[in-house]
C-alpha positions in Angstrom: 84.4 131.2 79.1 82.5 129.4 76.4 84.4 126.8 74.4 83.5 125.0 71.2 83.8 121.2 71.3 87.2 121.1 69.5 88.6 123.8 71.8 87.3 121.9 74.9 89.1 118.8 73.7 92.3 120.7 73.2 92.1 122.4 76.7 91.3 119.0 78.3 94.4 117.5 76.8 96.4 120.4 78.2 94.7 119.8 81.6 95.8 116.2 81.6 99.4 117.2 80.8 99.5 119.7 83.7 98.0 117.0 86.0 100.7 114.6 84.9 103.6 116.8 86.0 103.3 115.9 89.8 105.3 112.7 89.5 108.3 114.0 87.6 108.5 117.2 89.8 108.5 115.2 93.1 111.4 113.2 91.8 113.5 116.4 91.6 112.9 117.4 95.3 116.0 117.7 97.5 114.8 117.5 101.1 111.0 117.5 101.5 109.5 114.2 102.7 106.1 112.7 102.2 103.9 114.8 104.5 105.7 118.0 103.9 105.4 117.5 100.1 101.7 117.0 100.6 101.3 120.0 102.9 103.1 122.5 100.6 101.2 121.4 97.5 97.9 121.6 99.2 98.8 125.0 100.9 99.8 126.6 97.6 96.7 125.2 95.9 94.6 126.8 98.7 96.5 130.1 98.3 96.1 130.1 94.5 92.4 129.4 94.6 91.8 132.1 97.3 93.2 134.6 94.8 91.7 133.1 91.6 88.2 132.4 92.8 87.2 136.0 93.7 88.6 137.2 90.4 86.8 134.5 88.4 83.4 134.4 90.3 83.4 137.6 92.3 83.6 138.3 96.0 80.2 136.8 96.5 81.8 133.4 96.2 82.6 133.4 100.0 78.9 134.1 100.8 77.7 131.4 98.4 80.1 128.9 100.0 78.6 129.5 103.4 75.1 129.0 102.0 75.9 125.8 100.2 75.4 123.4 103.1 76.9 120.1 104.1 77.1 118.7 100.5 79.8 121.2 99.5 81.9 120.4 102.6 81.4 116.7 102.1 82.8 117.0 98.6 85.7 119.1 100.0 86.5 116.3 102.5 86.6 113.9 99.6 89.0 116.2 97.7 91.2 116.3 100.7 91.5 112.5 100.8 92.3 112.5 97.1 95.0 115.2 97.4 96.6 113.6 100.5 96.6 110.0 99.3 97.9 110.9 95.8 101.0 112.8 97.1 101.8 110.4 99.9 101.6 107.5 97.4 104.0 109.3 95.0 106.5 109.5 97.9 106.2 105.7 98.6 106.1 104.1 95.2 106.6 104.7 91.4 104.7 107.2 89.4 103.4 104.5 87.1 102.0 102.5 90.1 100.1 105.5 91.4 98.7 106.7 88.1 97.5 103.3 87.0 95.8 102.8 90.3 94.3 106.2 89.9 93.0 105.3 86.4 90.6 102.8 87.9 88.5 105.7 89.4 85.6 105.6 86.9 85.1 101.9 87.4 85.4 102.3 91.2 82.8 105.1 91.0 80.4 102.7 89.3 81.0 100.1 91.9 80.4 102.5 94.8 77.2 103.7 93.0 76.0 100.1 92.9 77.0 99.0 96.4 75.9 102.1 98.3 73.2 103.7 96.1 71.7 100.6 94.4 72.3 101.8 90.9 72.1 99.0 88.3 75.3 98.5 86.2 75.5 97.2 82.7 77.1 93.7 82.2 79.9 95.4 80.3 80.7 97.5 83.3 80.9 94.5 85.6 83.2 92.8 83.2 85.4 95.9 83.0 85.5 96.2 86.8 86.6 92.5 87.0 89.3 93.0 84.4 90.6 96.2 86.0 90.6 94.5 89.4 92.7 91.7 87.9 95.2 94.2 86.5 95.7 96.0 89.8 95.9 92.6 91.7 98.6 91.5 89.3 100.6 94.7 90.0 100.1 94.2 93.8 101.1 90.5 93.7 104.3 91.1 91.7 105.5 93.7 94.2 104.7 92.1 97.5 108.4 91.4 98.2 109.2 95.1 98.5 107.4 98.1 99.9 105.9 99.4 96.6 102.6 97.7 97.4 102.1 99.9 100.5 102.3 103.0 98.2 99.7 101.4 95.9 97.5 100.7 98.9 97.7 104.4 99.9 97.1 105.4 96.3 93.8 103.6 96.3 92.6 106.2 98.7 92.5 108.8 95.8 90.1 106.9 93.5 88.0 105.8 96.5 87.7 109.4 97.6 86.9 110.4 94.0 84.3 107.6 93.7 82.4 108.9 96.9 82.8 112.5 95.7 81.3 111.9 92.2 78.4 109.9 93.7 77.7 112.7 96.2 77.7 115.3 93.4 75.4 113.1 91.2 72.9 112.5 94.0 72.9 116.2 94.9 72.2 117.1 91.2 69.4 114.5 91.1 67.9 116.2 94.2 68.1 119.6 92.5 71.3 120.8 94.3 74.2 121.8 92.1 77.7 121.7 93.7 80.3 124.1 92.4 83.3 121.9 92.3 86.0 124.6 92.4 85.1 125.9 95.9 85.0 122.2 96.9 88.6 121.9 95.7 89.6 124.9 97.8 88.0 123.3 100.9 89.8 120.1 100.1 93.1 121.9 99.9 92.4 123.6 103.2 91.6 120.4 105.0 94.6 118.6 103.5 96.9 121.4 104.6 95.6 121.4 108.2 95.8 117.6 108.5 99.3 117.3 107.1 100.9 120.3 108.7 101.4 118.7 112.2 102.8 115.6 110.6 105.1 117.6 108.4 106.5 119.8 111.2 109.2 120.9 111.5 109.2 122.1 107.9 112.7 121.4 106.5 112.2 121.8 102.7 114.7 123.9 100.9 113.8 127.0 98.9 114.2 124.8 95.8 111.7 122.3 97.0 109.1 124.9 98.1 109.4 126.6 94.7 108.7 123.4 92.9 105.8 122.6 95.2 104.4 126.1 94.8 104.4 125.4 91.0 102.5 122.2 91.6 99.9 124.0 93.7 99.2 126.6 91.1 100.0 124.9 87.8 99.4 121.2 88.5 96.2 121.5 90.6 94.5 124.9 90.9 94.5 126.1 87.2 93.9 122.6 85.7 90.9 122.0 88.0 89.3 125.3 86.9 89.9 124.5 83.3 88.5 121.0 83.7 85.3 122.4 85.2 85.0 124.7 82.2 85.6 121.7 79.8 83.0 119.6 81.6 80.3 122.1 80.5 81.0 121.2 76.9 82.3 117.6 76.9 80.2 114.5 77.7 81.2 112.5 80.8 82.6 109.6 78.6 84.7 112.1 76.7 86.0 113.5 79.9 86.8 110.0 81.3 88.7 108.9 78.1 90.7 112.2 77.8 91.6 112.0 81.5 93.4 108.7 80.8 96.0 110.8 79.0 97.3 111.8 82.4 98.5 108.2 82.9 100.4 108.2 79.6 101.8 111.7 80.0 102.8 111.0 83.7 104.6 107.8 83.0 106.3 109.3 80.0 107.5 112.4 81.9 108.8 110.3 84.8 110.6 108.1 82.4 112.1 110.9 80.4 112.6 113.5 83.1 113.6 111.3 86.0 114.7 108.0 84.5 111.9 106.1 86.2 111.0 103.3 83.8 107.9 101.3 84.5 108.4 97.6 85.3 107.0 94.9 83.0 104.4 94.0 85.7 103.1 97.6 85.8 102.9 97.7 82.0 100.9 94.4 81.9 98.6 95.4 84.7 98.2 98.9 83.3 97.1 97.5 79.9 94.4 95.5 81.6 93.1 98.5 83.6 93.3 101.1 80.8 92.0 98.6 78.2 89.0 97.7 80.4 88.1 101.4 80.9 88.5 102.4 77.3 86.4 99.5 76.0 83.7 100.0 78.6 83.4 103.8 77.8 83.4 103.1 74.0 80.7 100.5 74.3 78.7 102.8 76.6 79.0 105.6 74.1 77.8 103.4 71.2 74.9 102.2 73.3 73.8 105.8 74.1 74.2 106.8 70.5 72.0 103.9 69.4 69.3 104.9 71.9 69.5 108.5 70.8 69.0 107.5 67.1 66.1 105.3 67.9 64.4 108.2 69.8 65.1 110.5 66.8 63.5 108.0 64.4 60.5 107.6 66.7 60.1 111.4 67.0 60.2 111.7 63.2 57.6 109.0 62.7 55.3 110.7 65.1 55.4 113.9 63.0 54.6 112.1 59.8 50.9 112.5 58.6 
């Protein structure tokens, strides 16, 4: 599937909307508890991808997965942490708390890259990391009296798993190894299912609950992940990062409209710091790259002059 730039932007907006439905759907469950919610969503994601992948990439996908080596499985393990932490956190705290914590993923990725891989970070990125950290700390501090902070602590596992995942993928690409992210998602769903099943047993979810979670497995995770991979072939990483922020806005809006879960003033304040820091950092980075590109163009043109 080849998309033009405008089409890729539109598809990515749809992807973020589909991603954002997890919160409002979980608020309409009847019986399922945290680990069972996580198990069923991961299981139906696994089932969906086992059907979609051979249709999309051919039956040779299973042979290619076996030949990929440890990097694919390490990426899958990171995906399993992301899936599990995200759904457990939704069962423990508000949708807004989880999504804003998740929004710090690009900055946390940059921090992991610096600490563990020695990559130099621009001053603007350090400033953005500091501001986002203040925003999340403010949200934590204002909720220490209750148990919501525990959910936010669990939610941090999702961006941390993502940060390790993206750095593994980047290092693999630099070493000449390309990781197919969709099979990694399948592996992550399989690991998440196996880990959470014993903790979810005995399964007591109603047919209503299982139906909703099946919809999440297919429509909130499997299909959007495939579409996001297709969009990433066309859109630059900063564009992907900025468009992905729409998940936060869509998710909070849907939970507010569809489940009456209004964000607290502390969450709004902390969220503005996190999202503002990320948007400004990505925008400044984009301007910096555009400036370098134009300089290179001018130098190339001057070299061609007689």
